[in-house]
TORROVEX-142441 format. One record per residue: residue number from 1; x, y, z of N, C-alpha, C in turn. Coordinates in nm, 2 decimals. Example, Ala and Ser with C-alpha at 12.3 -4.5 7.8 and 13.67 -1.06 7.14 Angstrom:
2
[1; [1.32; -0.57; 0.78]; [1.23; -0.45; 0.78]; [1.32; -0.33; 0.78]]
[2; [1.28; -0.22; 0.71]; [1.37; -0.11; 0.71]; [1.29; 0.00; 0.79]]
END
This chain:
142
[1; [2.24; 1.89; -0.12]; [2.17; 1.80; -0.03]; [2.08; 1.88; 0.06]]
[2; [1.95; 1.84; 0.05]; [1.84; 1.91; 0.12]; [1.83; 1.84; 0.26]]
[3; [1.81; 1.92; 0.36]; [1.80; 1.87; 0.50]; [1.67; 1.91; 0.56]]
[4; [1.60; 1.82; 0.63]; [1.48; 1.85; 0.70]; [1.49; 1.79; 0.84]]
[5; [1.42; 1.86; 0.93]; [1.42; 1.81; 1.07]; [1.28; 1.77; 1.11]]
[6; [1.27; 1.68; 1.21]; [1.14; 1.64; 1.26]; [1.16; 1.59; 1.40]]
[7; [1.04; 1.58; 1.47]; [1.04; 1.52; 1.60]; [1.06; 1.37; 1.59]]
[8; [0.98; 1.31; 1.50]; [0.98; 1.16; 1.49]; [1.00; 1.12; 1.34]]
[9; [1.09; 1.03; 1.32]; [1.12; 0.97; 1.19]; [1.08; 0.83; 1.19]]
[10; [0.99; 0.79; 1.09]; [0.95; 0.65; 1.08]; [1.00; 0.60; 0.95]]
[11; [1.07; 0.49; 0.95]; [1.12; 0.43; 0.82]; [1.03; 0.31; 0.79]]
[12; [0.96; 0.31; 0.68]; [0.88; 0.20; 0.63]; [0.73; 0.24; 0.66]]
[13; [0.65; 0.24; 0.55]; [0.51; 0.27; 0.56]; [0.43; 0.15; 0.54]]
[14; [0.47; 0.04; 0.61]; [0.39; -0.08; 0.62]; [0.29; -0.06; 0.73]]
[15; [0.21; -0.17; 0.77]; [0.11; -0.15; 0.87]; [0.16; -0.10; 1.00]]
[16; [0.28; -0.14; 1.04]; [0.34; -0.09; 1.17]; [0.38; 0.06; 1.16]]
[17; [0.45; 0.09; 1.05]; [0.50; 0.23; 1.03]; [0.39; 0.33; 1.01]]
[18; [0.30; 0.30; 0.92]; [0.20; 0.41; 0.89]; [0.11; 0.43; 1.00]]
[19; [0.07; 0.32; 1.08]; [-0.01; 0.34; 1.20]; [0.06; 0.43; 1.30]]
[20; [0.19; 0.40; 1.32]; [0.27; 0.48; 1.42]; [0.27; 0.63; 1.37]]
[21; [0.30; 0.65; 1.25]; [0.31; 0.79; 1.19]; [0.18; 0.86; 1.20]]
[22; [0.07; 0.79; 1.17]; [-0.06; 0.86; 1.17]; [-0.09; 0.90; 1.31]]
[23; [-0.08; 0.80; 1.41]; [-0.11; 0.84; 1.55]; [-0.02; 0.95; 1.60]]
[24; [0.10; 0.95; 1.57]; [0.19; 1.06; 1.61]; [0.15; 1.19; 1.55]]
[25; [0.11; 1.19; 1.43]; [0.06; 1.31; 1.36]; [-0.07; 1.36; 1.43]]
[26; [-0.16; 1.27; 1.46]; [-0.28; 1.30; 1.52]; [-0.26; 1.37; 1.66]]
[27; [-0.15; 1.33; 1.73]; [-0.11; 1.38; 1.86]; [-0.03; 1.51; 1.84]]
[28; [-0.01; 1.56; 1.72]; [0.06; 1.68; 1.70]; [0.21; 1.67; 1.70]]
[29; [0.26; 1.55; 1.69]; [0.41; 1.53; 1.68]; [0.45; 1.55; 1.53]]
[30; [0.55; 1.63; 1.51]; [0.60; 1.66; 1.38]; [0.67; 1.53; 1.33]]
[31; [0.61; 1.47; 1.23]; [0.65; 1.33; 1.19]; [0.68; 1.33; 1.04]]
[32; [0.78; 1.25; 1.01]; [0.82; 1.22; 0.87]; [0.82; 1.07; 0.86]]
[33; [0.77; 1.02; 0.75]; [0.77; 0.88; 0.72]; [0.85; 0.86; 0.58]]
[34; [0.94; 0.76; 0.58]; [1.01; 0.73; 0.46]; [0.97; 0.60; 0.41]]
[35; [0.94; 0.59; 0.28]; [0.90; 0.46; 0.22]; [0.96; 0.45; 0.08]]
[36; [1.02; 0.34; 0.05]; [1.08; 0.32; -0.09]; [0.97; 0.30; -0.20]]
[37; [0.86; 0.25; -0.16]; [0.75; 0.22; -0.26]; [0.63; 0.30; -0.22]]
[38; [0.51; 0.24; -0.24]; [0.39; 0.30; -0.20]; [0.35; 0.27; -0.06]]
[39; [0.27; 0.35; 0.01]; [0.24; 0.32; 0.15]; [0.15; 0.19; 0.15]]
[40; [0.16; 0.12; 0.26]; [0.08; 0.00; 0.28]; [0.17; -0.13; 0.30]]
[41; [0.29; -0.12; 0.26]; [0.38; -0.24; 0.29]; [0.36; -0.35; 0.19]]
[42; [0.42; -0.46; 0.22]; [0.42; -0.58; 0.14]; [0.27; -0.64; 0.13]]
[43; [0.20; -0.64; 0.24]; [0.07; -0.70; 0.24]; [-0.02; -0.63; 0.14]]
[44; [-0.03; -0.50; 0.15]; [-0.12; -0.42; 0.07]; [-0.07; -0.42; -0.08]]
[45; [0.05; -0.40; -0.10]; [0.10; -0.38; -0.24]; [0.13; -0.51; -0.32]]
[46; [0.19; -0.61; -0.26]; [0.22; -0.73; -0.34]; [0.19; -0.86; -0.28]]
[47; [0.14; -0.86; -0.16]; [0.11; -0.98; -0.08]; [-0.04; -1.01; -0.07]]
[48; [-0.08; -1.00; 0.06]; [-0.22; -1.04; 0.10]; [-0.33; -0.98; 0.01]]
[49; [-0.33; -0.85; -0.01]; [-0.44; -0.79; -0.08]; [-0.45; -0.83; -0.22]]
[50; [-0.34; -0.81; -0.30]; [-0.35; -0.86; -0.44]; [-0.39; -1.01; -0.45]]
[51; [-0.33; -1.09; -0.37]; [-0.35; -1.23; -0.37]; [-0.50; -1.26; -0.35]]
[52; [-0.56; -1.20; -0.24]; [-0.70; -1.22; -0.21]; [-0.79; -1.17; -0.32]]
[53; [-0.75; -1.06; -0.38]; [-0.84; -1.01; -0.49]; [-0.84; -1.11; -0.60]]
[54; [-0.72; -1.17; -0.64]; [-0.72; -1.27; -0.75]; [-0.79; -1.40; -0.71]]
[55; [-0.78; -1.43; -0.58]; [-0.85; -1.55; -0.53]; [-1.00; -1.53; -0.54]]
[56; [-1.05; -1.41; -0.51]; [-1.19; -1.38; -0.52]; [-1.23; -1.39; -0.67]]
[57; [-1.16; -1.34; -0.76]; [-1.19; -1.34; -0.90]; [-1.20; -1.49; -0.94]]
[58; [-1.10; -1.57; -0.90]; [-1.10; -1.72; -0.93]; [-1.23; -1.79; -0.88]]
[59; [-1.27; -1.75; -0.76]; [-1.39; -1.81; -0.70]; [-1.51; -1.77; -0.78]]
[60; [-1.52; -1.65; -0.82]; [-1.63; -1.60; -0.90]; [-1.64; -1.68; -1.03]]
[61; [-1.52; -1.70; -1.09]; [-1.51; -1.77; -1.22]; [-1.56; -1.91; -1.20]]
[62; [-1.52; -1.97; -1.09]; [-1.56; -2.11; -1.06]; [-1.71; -2.12; -1.04]]
[63; [-1.77; -2.03; -0.97]; [-1.92; -2.03; -0.96]; [-1.99; -2.03; -1.09]]
[64; [-1.94; -1.94; -1.18]; [-2.00; -1.93; -1.31]; [-1.98; -2.06; -1.39]]
[65; [-1.86; -2.12; -1.38]; [-1.83; -2.24; -1.45]; [-1.92; -2.35; -1.40]]
[66; [-1.95; -2.36; -1.27]; [-2.04; -2.46; -1.21]; [-2.18; -2.44; -1.27]]
[67; [-2.22; -2.31; -1.28]; [-2.35; -2.29; -1.34]; [-2.36; -2.33; -1.49]]
[68; [-2.25; -2.31; -1.56]; [-2.24; -2.35; -1.70]; [-2.24; -2.50; -1.72]]
[69; [-2.20; -2.57; -1.62]; [-2.20; -2.72; -1.63]; [-2.34; -2.78; -1.63]]
[70; [-2.44; -2.70; -1.59]; [-2.57; -2.75; -1.58]; [-2.60; -2.82; -1.45]]
[71; [-2.51; -2.82; -1.35]; [-2.53; -2.89; -1.23]; [-2.57; -2.79; -1.11]]
[72; [-2.60; -2.67; -1.15]; [-2.64; -2.57; -1.04]; [-2.77; -2.61; -0.98]]
[73; [-2.78; -2.63; -0.85]; [-2.91; -2.67; -0.79]; [-3.02; -2.57; -0.81]]
[74; [-2.99; -2.44; -0.84]; [-3.09; -2.34; -0.86]; [-3.15; -2.35; -1.00]]
[75; [-3.09; -2.42; -1.09]; [-3.14; -2.43; -1.22]; [-3.09; -2.32; -1.31]]
[76; [-2.99; -2.25; -1.26]; [-2.93; -2.13; -1.34]; [-2.83; -2.19; -1.44]]
[77; [-2.85; -2.15; -1.57]; [-2.76; -2.20; -1.68]; [-2.71; -2.07; -1.75]]
[78; [-2.58; -2.08; -1.77]; [-2.51; -1.97; -1.84]; [-2.41; -2.03; -1.94]]
[79; [-2.36; -1.95; -2.03]; [-2.26; -2.00; -2.12]; [-2.13; -2.02; -2.04]]
[80; [-2.04; -2.10; -2.09]; [-1.91; -2.13; -2.03]; [-1.84; -2.00; -2.02]]
[81; [-1.78; -1.97; -1.90]; [-1.71; -1.84; -1.88]; [-1.58; -1.84; -1.95]]
[82; [-1.53; -1.72; -1.98]; [-1.40; -1.70; -2.03]; [-1.34; -1.59; -1.95]]
[83; [-1.21; -1.59; -1.94]; [-1.14; -1.49; -1.86]; [-1.06; -1.39; -1.94]]
[84; [-1.08; -1.27; -1.91]; [-1.00; -1.16; -1.97]; [-0.90; -1.12; -1.86]]
[85; [-0.78; -1.19; -1.87]; [-0.68; -1.18; -1.76]; [-0.63; -1.03; -1.74]]
[86; [-0.62; -0.96; -1.85]; [-0.57; -0.82; -1.84]; [-0.67; -0.74; -1.77]]
[87; [-0.80; -0.76; -1.79]; [-0.91; -0.69; -1.71]; [-0.91; -0.73; -1.57]]
[88; [-0.89; -0.86; -1.54]; [-0.89; -0.90; -1.40]; [-0.77; -0.84; -1.33]]
[89; [-0.65; -0.84; -1.39]; [-0.53; -0.78; -1.33]; [-0.56; -0.63; -1.31]]
[90; [-0.62; -0.56; -1.40]; [-0.65; -0.42; -1.39]; [-0.74; -0.39; -1.27]]
[91; [-0.84; -0.48; -1.25]; [-0.93; -0.47; -1.14]; [-0.86; -0.49; -1.01]]
[92; [-0.77; -0.59; -1.00]; [-0.69; -0.61; -0.88]; [-0.60; -0.49; -0.85]]
[93; [-0.54; -0.43; -0.96]; [-0.45; -0.32; -0.94]; [-0.53; -0.20; -0.89]]
[94; [-0.66; -0.19; -0.94]; [-0.75; -0.08; -0.89]; [-0.78; -0.09; -0.74]]
[95; [-0.80; -0.21; -0.70]; [-0.83; -0.24; -0.55]; [-0.70; -0.19; -0.47]]
[96; [-0.59; -0.23; -0.51]; [-0.46; -0.20; -0.44]; [-0.44; -0.05; -0.45]]
[97; [-0.47; 0.02; -0.56]; [-0.45; 0.16; -0.57]; [-0.54; 0.24; -0.48]]
[98; [-0.67; 0.19; -0.47]; [-0.76; 0.26; -0.38]; [-0.72; 0.25; -0.24]]
[99; [-0.67; 0.14; -0.20]; [-0.62; 0.12; -0.06]; [-0.49; 0.20; -0.04]]
[100; [-0.40; 0.21; -0.14]; [-0.28; 0.29; -0.12]; [-0.33; 0.44; -0.10]]
[101; [-0.42; 0.48; -0.18]; [-0.47; 0.62; -0.17]; [-0.53; 0.65; -0.03]]
[102; [-0.60; 0.55; 0.02]; [-0.66; 0.56; 0.15]; [-0.55; 0.58; 0.26]]
[103; [-0.45; 0.50; 0.25]; [-0.34; 0.51; 0.35]; [-0.27; 0.65; 0.33]]
[104; [-0.24; 0.69; 0.21]; [-0.18; 0.82; 0.18]; [-0.26; 0.93; 0.23]]
[105; [-0.39; 0.92; 0.21]; [-0.49; 1.02; 0.26]; [-0.49; 1.03; 0.41]]
[106; [-0.48; 0.92; 0.48]; [-0.47; 0.92; 0.63]; [-0.34; 0.99; 0.68]]
[107; [-0.23; 0.96; 0.61]; [-0.11; 1.02; 0.65]; [-0.11; 1.17; 0.62]]
[108; [-0.17; 1.21; 0.51]; [-0.18; 1.36; 0.48]; [-0.27; 1.43; 0.58]]
[109; [-0.38; 1.36; 0.61]; [-0.48; 1.42; 0.71]; [-0.41; 1.44; 0.85]]
[110; [-0.32; 1.35; 0.88]; [-0.25; 1.36; 1.01]; [-0.13; 1.45; 1.01]]
[111; [-0.11; 1.51; 0.89]; [0.00; 1.61; 0.87]; [0.13; 1.54; 0.88]]
[112; [0.14; 1.42; 0.83]; [0.27; 1.34; 0.83]; [0.33; 1.37; 0.69]]
[113; [0.46; 1.41; 0.69]; [0.53; 1.44; 0.57]; [0.58; 1.30; 0.52]]
[114; [0.56; 1.27; 0.39]; [0.60; 1.15; 0.33]; [0.72; 1.17; 0.24]]
[115; [0.82; 1.10; 0.25]; [0.94; 1.11; 0.16]; [0.95; 0.97; 0.10]]
[116; [0.95; 0.97; -0.04]; [0.97; 0.84; -0.11]; [1.11; 0.82; -0.15]]
[117; [1.17; 0.71; -0.10]; [1.31; 0.68; -0.13]; [1.36; 0.58; -0.03]]
[118; [1.49; 0.55; -0.05]; [1.56; 0.45; 0.03]; [1.64; 0.52; 0.14]]
[119; [1.61; 0.48; 0.27]; [1.68; 0.55; 0.38]; [1.80; 0.47; 0.42]]
[120; [1.91; 0.54; 0.45]; [2.03; 0.48; 0.51]; [2.07; 0.56; 0.63]]
[121; [2.10; 0.49; 0.74]; [2.14; 0.56; 0.86]; [2.28; 0.62; 0.85]]
[122; [2.29; 0.74; 0.89]; [2.41; 0.81; 0.91]; [2.46; 0.79; 1.06]]
[123; [2.36; 0.81; 1.15]; [2.38; 0.79; 1.29]; [2.24; 0.76; 1.35]]
[124; [2.23; 0.75; 1.48]; [2.11; 0.71; 1.55]; [1.99; 0.80; 1.52]]
[125; [2.01; 0.92; 1.48]; [1.90; 1.01; 1.46]; [1.89; 1.08; 1.32]]
[126; [1.98; 1.03; 1.23]; [1.99; 1.10; 1.10]; [2.00; 0.99; 0.99]]
[127; [1.92; 1.02; 0.88]; [1.92; 0.93; 0.77]; [1.95; 1.01; 0.64]]
[128; [2.00; 0.94; 0.54]; [2.01; 0.99; 0.41]; [1.91; 0.92; 0.33]]
[129; [1.83; 0.99; 0.25]; [1.73; 0.92; 0.17]; [1.76; 0.95; 0.02]]
[130; [1.78; 0.84; -0.05]; [1.80; 0.85; -0.19]; [1.67; 0.85; -0.26]]
[131; [1.63; 0.97; -0.32]; [1.51; 0.99; -0.39]; [1.53; 0.99; -0.54]]
[132; [1.43; 1.00; -0.61]; [1.44; 1.01; -0.76]; [1.51; 1.14; -0.80]]
[133; [1.50; 1.24; -0.71]; [1.56; 1.37; -0.75]; [1.69; 1.40; -0.68]]
[134; [1.74; 1.31; -0.60]; [1.87; 1.33; -0.53]; [1.86; 1.28; -0.39]]
[135; [1.96; 1.33; -0.31]; [1.97; 1.28; -0.17]; [1.91; 1.39; -0.07]]
[136; [1.83; 1.34; 0.02]; [1.77; 1.42; 0.12]; [1.81; 1.37; 0.26]]
[137; [1.86; 1.46; 0.34]; [1.90; 1.43; 0.48]; [1.78; 1.46; 0.57]]
[138; [1.75; 1.36; 0.66]; [1.64; 1.39; 0.76]; [1.70; 1.36; 0.90]]
[139; [1.68; 1.46; 0.98]; [1.74; 1.45; 1.12]; [1.62; 1.45; 1.22]]
[140; [1.61; 1.35; 1.30]; [1.50; 1.34; 1.40]; [1.55; 1.36; 1.54]]
[141; [1.46; 1.42; 1.62]; [1.49; 1.43; 1.77]; [1.47; 1.30; 1.84]]
[142; [1.38; 1.22; 1.79]; [1.34; 1.09; 1.86]; [1.40; 0.97; 1.78]]
END
């Protein structure tokens, strides 16, 4: 079992957690953040951002379909649109990936150590993190 110590331990790299960790790191506080998935939380990874990306794609499709109907007031005519869903999903995944990378880069720049895994409290200042490679113990002062 590997053990690390830090001044501040943040569990969860959603918008509250990563902002806290980044600011602490910027202030020189030795900080570790634990996240089971990718940084950014539910909104960035599976909620708001992916949903809005797909809604945007649907709106673009609808604009083109309107033009194809011949009812566009600008007189623009195009062929009826088709959707390559795999490509649309890949585009959405790329948007999410770029934003994940941005959050990860901000954490790295602030010198925040990121541990990927599931944290379970041992006591008020110690957690065990189940990672892909085993268990890691993290002990925090705060």
